C-alpha positions in Angstrom: 0.1 0.0 0.0 1.5 3.3 -0.8 0.5 6.7 0.7 0.7 9.1 -2.3 -2.6 9.5 -3.9 -4.3 7.2 -1.5 -7.0 8.2 1.0 -7.0 7.4 4.7 -9.5 7.9 7.7 -8.0 9.0 11.0 -9.9 9.2 14.1 -9.0 11.0 17.1 -7.5 13.2 14.6 -7.8 16.6 16.3 -4.6 16.3 18.5 -2.0 14.1 19.4 -1.3 10.8 17.8 -4.2 10.9 15.2 -3.1 14.5 14.3 0.5 13.7 13.9 -0.5 10.9 11.7 -2.7 12.9 9.5 0.2 15.4 9.1 2.5 12.6 8.0 0.2 11.1 5.6 -0.7 14.4 3.9 3.1 15.1 3.7 3.7 11.9 1.8 1.1 12.8 -0.7 -2.0 11.2 0.8 -5.5 12.5 1.4 -7.1 12.3 4.9 -10.5 12.5 6.4 -10.1 13.6 10.1 -12.5 12.5 12.5 -13.0 13.7 16.1 -15.4 14.8 18.5 -13.5 18.0 19.1 -14.3 21.0 17.2 -10.5 21.5 16.8 -10.5 18.8 14.2 -11.8 21.3 11.7 -9.0 23.9 12.3 -6.5 21.0 11.9 -7.9 19.9 8.5 -7.9 23.6 7.4 -4.2 23.6 8.5 -3.6 20.5 6.3 -5.0 22.0 3.1 -6.9 20.6 0.2 -5.8 17.1 1.0 -7.8 17.2 4.2 -11.4 17.0 5.4 -12.9 17.3 8.7 -15.8 15.5 10.2 -17.3 15.7 13.9 -18.1 12.1 15.1 -18.3 9.8 17.8 -16.7 6.5 17.4 -19.3 4.5 19.2 -22.0 5.8 16.7 -22.8 3.5 13.7 -24.4 6.6 11.9 -21.3 8.9 12.6 -18.9 6.3 11.6 -20.6 5.4 8.5 -20.6 9.1 7.6 -16.8 9.3 8.2 -16.2 6.3 6.1 -18.5 7.5 3.2 -16.8 11.0 3.3 -13.4 9.0 2.9 -14.5 6.9 0.1 -15.9 9.9 -1.8 -12.7 11.7 -1.2 -10.7 8.8 -2.5 -12.7 8.7 -5.8 -11.7 5.6 -7.9 -9.3 4.4 -5.2 -11.9 4.5 -2.5 -10.8 4.2 1.2 -7.3 2.7 1.3 -6.8 2.6 5.2 -7.7 3.7 8.7 -5.5 4.6 11.6 -7.9 4.6 14.5 -6.6 6.6 17.5 -9.5 7.7 19.3 -9.8 6.7 22.8 -10.2 7.8 26.5 -8.0 6.9 29.5 -9.5 6.4 33.0 -8.3 5.5 36.4 -10.4 4.1 39.1 -9.8 1.5 41.9 -12.1 -1.5 42.3 -12.4 -0.3 45.9 -11.7 3.1 47.0 -10.1 4.4 50.2 -13.5 4.8 51.8 -14.5 1.0 50.8 -16.8 2.2 48.0 -16.7 -0.3 44.9 -15.8 1.3 41.5 -18.4 3.0 39.4 -19.8 0.4 36.8 -21.0 2.9 34.5 -17.6 4.5 34.1 -16.0 1.0 33.5 -18.6 0.6 30.7 -18.0 3.9 29.2 -14.4 3.2 28.9 -15.0 -0.2 27.2 -17.6 1.2 25.1 -15.3 3.9 23.5 -12.0 2.2 23.4 -13.1 -1.4 22.6 -16.6 -1.3 21.0 -15.7 1.9 19.1 -12.7 0.3 17.5 -14.8 -2.6 16.4 -17.3 -0.3 15.2 -14.6 1.7 13.0 -13.1 -1.5 11.9 -16.3 -3.2 10.7 -17.5 -0.3 8.6 -14.2 0.6 7.1 -13.5 -3.1 6.3 -16.8 -3.3 4.5 -15.9 -0.2 2.4 -12.4 -1.5 1.6 -13.6 -4.9 0.6 -15.3 -3.2 -2.5 -11.9 -1.9 -3.6 -10.1 -3.0 -6.7 -7.2 -5.0 -5.6 -3.7 -4.0 -6.2 -1.2 -6.3 -8.3 -0.5 -8.3 -5.0 -4.3 -8.3 -4.1 -4.4 -5.7 -1.4 -7.4 -3.8 -0.8 -6.8 -1.8 2.5 -5.1 -1.8 5.9 -6.3 -1.1 9.3 -4.2 0.3 12.2 -5.6 0.4 15.6 -4.2 1.8 18.7 -3.8 -0.4 21.8 -1.5 0.3 24.7 1.3 -1.0 26.9 -1.5 -1.1 29.6 -2.8 -4.0 27.7 0.1 -6.0 28.9 1.4 -3.9 31.9 -1.6 -2.5 33.4 -1.0 -0.5 36.6 -3.3 -0.1 39.8 -6.4 1.6 39.0 -6.3 0.6 35.2 -8.8 -2.3 35.3 -11.0 -0.7 32.7 -8.4 1.0 30.5 -6.2 -2.1 30.4 -9.2 -4.3 29.7 -10.3 -2.1 26.9 -6.9 -2.0 25.3 -6.3 -5.7 25.8 -9.5 -6.2 23.8 -8.0 -4.4 21.0 -4.7 -6.5 21.1 -7.1 -9.7 21.2 -9.1 -8.6 18.0 -6.0 -8.2 15.9 -5.1 -11.7 14.9 -8.6 -12.9 14.3 -9.7 -10.0 12.4 -6.4 -10.1 10.2 -7.2 -13.8 9.5 -10.8 -13.1 8.7 -10.0 -10.1 6.5 -7.2 -11.6 4.5 -9.6 -13.1 1.9 -10.5 -9.6 1.2 -6.8 -8.3 0.9 -7.2 -6.1 4.0 -4.5 -6.3 6.6 -5.1 -5.5 10.2 -2.3 -4.3 12.7 -2.2 -2.6 16.2 0.3 -0.1 17.8 0.7 -0.3 21.6 2.1 3.1 22.5 4.0 3.5 25.8 4.2 6.9 27.6 3.6 9.5 24.9 3.6 13.4 24.8 -0.3 13.7 24.0 -3.3 15.7 25.8 -3.9 12.3 27.7 -0.7 12.8 29.4 -1.3 16.3 30.2 -4.1 15.4 32.6 -1.7 13.8 35.0 0.6 15.8 37.3 3.9 17.3 36.1 5.9 15.2 38.6 4.1 12.0 37.8 4.8 12.6 34.0 8.4 13.3 34.8 8.6 10.0 36.7 7.2 8.2 33.8 9.7 9.8 31.4 12.6 8.8 33.7 11.3 5.2 34.0 11.8 4.7 29.9 15.2 2.8 29.5 15.9 4.5 26.1 15.3 7.2 25.2 14.5 8.7 28.7 11.8 10.9 27.6 8.0 10.6 26.6 7.4 9.6 22.9 6.7 12.1 20.4 3.4 11.8 18.3 5.4 11.7 15.2 7.2 8.7 16.3 3.7 6.8 16.4 2.9 8.4 12.9 6.2 7.0 11.5 5.2 3.6 12.6 1.7 3.9 11.2 3.3 4.9 7.9 5.7 2.1 7.9 2.8 -0.3 8.6 0.7 1.1 5.8 3.6 0.7 3.2 5.0 -2.6 4.5 2.7 -5.5 3.2 4.2 -8.1 5.4 3.2 -6.4 8.5 -0.2 -8.1 9.4 -2.0 -9.7 12.5 0.5 -8.2 14.9 0.8 -5.9 17.8 3.9 -3.7 18.0 4.9 -2.1 21.2 6.2 1.6 20.8 7.6 2.2 24.4 11.5 2.8 24.5 11.7 -0.5 26.3 9.6 0.4 29.2 7.8 -2.2 31.5 5.1 -0.7 33.7 4.9 -1.7 37.4 
C-alpha cells in the first residue's frame, strides 16, 4: 500500500497521535478524512490544506462512523478508502475499591470499554466493508487497518482495570480480524504506545509525567506523536506487517 494518492480515515485526529499521523500522511502525498468529537478537528484539517477534510463524529455511533467512512470513500474517488488509523480513545483511572471502601462505578467502566473497544470494532467493521469493495492492487491488497492499543494491555497498573481491559480487547481482536479479512486483501495491525506526549498525558501531574519519562530505558523521555505516525506509515507501506501488535515504548515495562 502506498500513501501517495491514497485516502485514509484518521480517528482521534484533532490532536496527539491522530493529528500527527494525519500530518505525516498528507506530507507523503496522501489524502485524509479527520474524524474527532472535538471542534478542533476542523482547524487541523484547514491547516493541512486541500488534501484534508474534517468531520465531527463519535466512534461509538454507527451513523457517525458510516458518515466518516462514506466521506473518505468519496474523497478517494476511484481508489476509495485505502486505510484507517484509529487513534480515538479515552484514559480512565479508578480502583475497584476506593479508600472509603466504595466499589468502582460500573457506568464509568462500561463507558471506557464502549469507547476504546466497542468503538474500535465499530470503526473496523465499517471501514472493512468499504475497503472490501476496492479494486485489488497487483498483489491483491485492498486496504489496511491500524488500531491503537496500549502497553497497559500488557502492563496494567493499579487503577487501570477498565483501561487495560479495553486495550487488551484491541490486542485480542488483531489476529482474528487479520485472519478473517485476509480473504478481502485487508491487513489489520495494532500499535501499543508507551508513555507519549499527548493531551491524555497532560491530565496527570507534572511530577508523575516526569517520573514516567525517567522510567523509560531509552530514550529517557516521553514519546513524540510523530514517532507513532512514522510507525503507522511504515505499517501502511509494508505489506508483510499483518496480524501483529507492535509495542512502541522505548523498552519500558510498567510496574
